[in-house]
C-alpha positions in Angstrom: 4.5 43.1 -10.0 5.9 42.2 -6.6 6.8 45.3 -4.4 10.7 46.1 -4.7 11.4 45.5 -0.7 15.5 45.5 0.0 16.5 43.2 2.3 17.9 46.1 4.4 14.2 47.2 5.2 13.2 43.6 6.4 16.5 43.8 8.4 15.3 46.8 10.3 12.2 46.0 11.0 13.3 42.4 12.5 15.7 44.3 14.4 13.0 46.5 15.9 10.6 43.6 16.9 13.5 41.4 18.1 15.0 44.5 20.3 12.0 45.9 21.4 12.0 49.3 20.3 13.6 51.7 17.1 16.5 52.9 19.6 17.6 49.7 20.6 17.3 48.3 16.7 19.7 51.3 15.8 22.1 50.4 18.0 22.4 46.8 17.3 22.6 47.7 13.5 24.8 50.7 13.8 22.7 53.0 12.2 20.6 56.2 13.0 17.4 55.8 14.7 15.7 58.2 11.8 17.3 55.9 9.1 16.1 53.0 11.0 12.3 55.0 10.8 12.4 55.3 7.3 13.3 52.1 6.5 10.5 51.0 8.1 7.8 53.3 6.8 9.3 52.4 3.5 8.6 48.9 3.9 4.9 49.2 5.1 4.4 51.8 2.0 5.5 48.5 -0.2 3.6 45.9 1.7 0.4 48.3 1.8 -0.2 47.6 5.4 1.1 48.9 9.0 3.6 47.1 10.7 3.2 48.7 13.9 0.4 49.7 15.8 -0.4 53.4 15.2 0.8 55.5 18.4 2.2 52.4 20.5 6.0 53.3 19.4 7.3 49.9 18.5 4.4 47.2 19.1 4.0 45.2 16.3 0.1 45.1 14.8 -1.4 41.7 14.3 0.0 41.9 10.4 3.3 42.7 11.8 3.5 39.9 14.1 2.5 37.5 10.7 4.9 39.4 8.4 7.6 38.9 11.1 7.4 35.2 10.6 7.9 35.6 7.3 10.5 38.2 7.2 12.6 36.2 9.7 12.2 33.1 7.2 13.5 35.1 4.0 16.5 36.3 6.3 17.6 32.9 7.2 17.5 31.8 3.6 19.1 34.7 2.5 21.9 34.4 4.8 22.3 30.9 4.6 22.2 31.3 0.7 24.6 33.9 0.9 27.0 31.8 3.1 26.8 29.4 0.5 27.5 31.1 -2.4 30.4 32.9 -0.6 31.7 29.1 0.5 31.3 28.3 -3.2 33.7 31.1 -4.2 36.5 29.7 -1.8 36.3 26.4 -2.8 34.8 25.0 0.4 31.3 23.7 -1.1 30.5 22.5 -4.6 31.1 19.7 -7.3 34.4 18.3 -8.0 34.3 16.1 -11.3 38.0 14.9 -12.4 39.8 11.8 -14.2 43.1 10.8 -13.7 45.1 7.8 -15.6 45.7 5.0 -13.1 49.3 6.0 -12.0 48.1 9.3 -11.0 44.8 7.6 -9.1 46.9 5.2 -7.5 49.4 7.3 -5.7 48.8 10.8 -6.1 45.0 11.3 -5.6 44.5 9.4 -2.5 46.9 11.8 -0.5 45.5 14.8 -2.0 41.9 13.7 -1.6 42.5 12.5 1.6 43.7 16.3 3.0 41.5 17.8 1.0 38.0 16.3 2.4 39.8 16.9 5.7 39.2 20.6 5.2 36.3 20.8 2.8 34.2 18.1 3.8 30.8 19.5 2.0 32.5 19.0 -1.3 30.9 16.4 -3.4 33.7 14.5 -5.3 33.5 12.3 -8.5 36.6 10.5 -9.6 37.0 8.1 -12.4 40.4 6.6 -14.0 41.4 5.6 -18.0 44.0 6.3 -20.5 45.3 9.8 -21.6 43.2 9.4 -24.9 39.8 8.6 -23.0 40.5 11.9 -20.5 41.0 14.0 -23.8 37.8 13.2 -25.0 36.0 13.3 -21.8 37.5 16.9 -21.1 36.6 18.0 -24.7 33.0 16.6 -24.3 32.3 18.1 -20.7 32.0 14.6 -19.2 34.6 16.3 -16.5 35.9 19.3 -15.4 39.5 18.5 -15.8 42.1 15.3 -16.2 45.3 14.3 -14.9 47.1 12.7 -18.2 49.7 12.2 -20.0 51.2 14.6 -22.9 48.5 15.1 -25.4 49.2 16.2 -29.4 48.9 19.8 -29.0 45.2 21.1 -29.6 44.2 24.4 -29.5 41.0 23.7 -27.7 42.5 22.0 -24.6 45.5 23.5 -22.2 48.2 21.2 -20.9 49.9 22.1 -17.7 52.9 19.8 -16.8 53.0 18.8 -13.3 55.6 15.9 -13.0 57.7 13.7 -14.9 58.6 9.8 -13.9 61.0 7.6 -15.1 60.1 4.1 -17.0 61.2 0.8 -15.4 60.6 -2.6 -15.1 58.2 -4.1 -12.6 58.8 -7.7 -12.1 58.5 -10.6 -9.4 60.4 -9.9 -6.4 62.0 -13.5 -7.1 62.9 -12.5 -10.5 66.6 -11.9 -11.2 66.1 -8.3 -12.5 64.6 -7.5 -9.0 68.3 -7.6 -7.3 69.7 -4.9 -9.5 69.8 -1.1 -8.8 68.7 0.0 -12.5 68.4 -2.1 -16.0 69.6 -1.3 -19.6 66.9 -1.9 -22.1 69.1 -4.6 -23.9 68.7 -6.8 -20.6 65.3 -7.5 -21.5 65.7 -9.3 -24.3 64.6 -12.9 -23.5 62.5 -12.0 -21.0 58.4 -12.5 -21.2 57.3 -9.0 -21.2 53.6 -7.9 -20.7 52.5 -5.0 -22.9 50.6 -2.1 -21.5 49.3 1.2 -23.2 51.5 3.2 -21.7 54.3 1.5 -23.5 53.2 3.6 -26.0 56.0 6.2 -25.0 58.8 4.2 -26.0 59.8 5.2 -29.6 62.7 5.2 -31.9 66.0 2.9 -31.6 64.9 1.8 -27.9 61.7 0.2 -29.0 63.7 -2.7 -30.9 64.5 -3.9 -27.5 60.7 -4.8 -26.7 58.7 -4.8 -29.6 59.5 -8.7 -30.4 59.2 -9.7 -26.5 55.7 -9.0 -26.0 53.7 -12.3 -25.4 50.5 -10.6 -24.0 49.0 -7.0 -23.7 46.8 -6.1 -20.6 45.5 -2.7 -20.7 44.2 -2.4 -17.3 46.7 -1.9 -14.5 44.9 -4.3 -11.6 45.1 -7.3 -14.1 48.5 -6.3 -15.2 50.2 -6.2 -11.7 48.2 -9.7 -11.0 50.1 -11.0 -13.8 53.6 -9.7 -12.6 53.0 -10.7 -9.1 51.9 -14.3 -10.0 55.5 -14.4 -11.9 54.0 -14.7 -15.5 56.3 -12.2 -16.9 57.6 -8.6 -16.5 56.5 -5.2 -17.5 57.2 -1.5 -18.3 55.4 1.1 -16.3 56.2 4.8 -15.0 57.8 4.7 -11.7 54.7 6.9 -10.2 52.2 3.9 -10.4 54.7 1.8 -8.3 55.3 4.0 -5.6 57.5 1.5 -3.5 60.4 0.4 -5.0 59.9 -3.1 -3.2 56.3 -3.8 -2.4 54.6 -7.3 -1.2 55.7 -9.7 -4.2 57.0 -7.2 -6.9 59.8 -4.5 -7.3 60.3 -1.7 -9.6 63.9 -1.4 -11.2 64.3 2.0 -13.3 65.7 1.5 -17.0 68.5 3.7 -18.1 71.0 3.8 -21.4 68.6 6.1 -22.2 66.4 7.0 -19.6 63.0 7.6 -20.7 60.4 9.7 -18.8 56.7 10.5 -19.2 54.9 14.0 -18.6 51.9 14.0 -16.3 49.7 17.1 -16.3 46.9 19.0 -15.8 44.4 19.0 -19.0 41.5 21.4 -19.5 39.7 23.2 -21.8 41.7 26.3 -23.1 38.6 28.8 -23.0 37.6 27.9 -19.1 39.0 28.4 -16.3 39.3 25.9 -13.2 36.3 26.8 -10.9 37.0 27.8 -7.1 36.6 24.2 -5.9 38.8 22.9 -8.9 41.4 25.5 -8.1 41.9 24.9 -4.4 42.1 20.9 -5.3 44.9 21.4 -8.1 46.8 23.1 -4.9 46.5 20.0 -2.8 47.6 18.1 -5.9 50.7 20.0 -6.5 51.8 20.1 -2.9 51.7 16.3 -2.8 53.7 16.4 -6.0 56.2 18.5 -4.5 56.6 16.7 -1.5 57.1 13.4 -3.5 60.2 15.5 -5.5 61.7 16.2 -2.1 61.3 12.6 -0.8 59.0 14.1 1.8 57.7 11.5 4.0 54.6 9.9 2.5 51.6 7.9 4.6 52.0 4.4 5.2 52.1 2.2 1.9 53.1 5.1 -0.5 56.8 5.2 0.6 59.4 5.3 -2.3 
């Protein structure tokens, strides 16, 4: 078995070598000189060799000089590893694995991540997007640490913390007559070419009758969906969060009322596991961005409502 050497004994030895004496080492370590001497003698006993020449006071022996190089390397590694462990506990280092629904990934994450990496540049980040059910399965199977998604059917294995609610509305080409309205009712969609998407499953009850016979297409991916709307092929219904500007480029967002339908978005985690330090810090950045959006605080260019 290797000797039970304490890091404090090694630190006392290197301090004697570097400061040139036991008294100076004691002062640098804020310890008494007898305590330094005892630590060094115990270290010599554990190693089975003398570290200083007998009768020379503090002149290292040949073995002491060789061991000093090893000791300095050990201390450097110890200090570096301990600092890294503390940084990880504080969220300054680590790996961040998360998923988000496209609207969240498009509008909230870029702002939060930009601020986060400015403060914690050494954190490794892995992000992917997908629909709520995909994220639910990924959290359950451990493919991701947590996800930002829509509300799920209650499951004892999962914890859903609501963070935001946004309003459903029409996204249309800016030249569409619908774009001229401040808001629209559901009946006004009848006769329009409606492009369906997965988020429209949130529309249930009597309201659904206004759209269930109007869909001529179904496009699950947001990028392709918005490209079709921009081309004037039809209109679609999405939450406001996915379209942060009421008028952006060739498209407009118009809220739907009578009734107003909202979507819940939140943080999805395993119910039996707490967020790690890095994830907790990032969660704070996300909630800050959402709070600023709700207060109407200025957003970066391209993200203004």
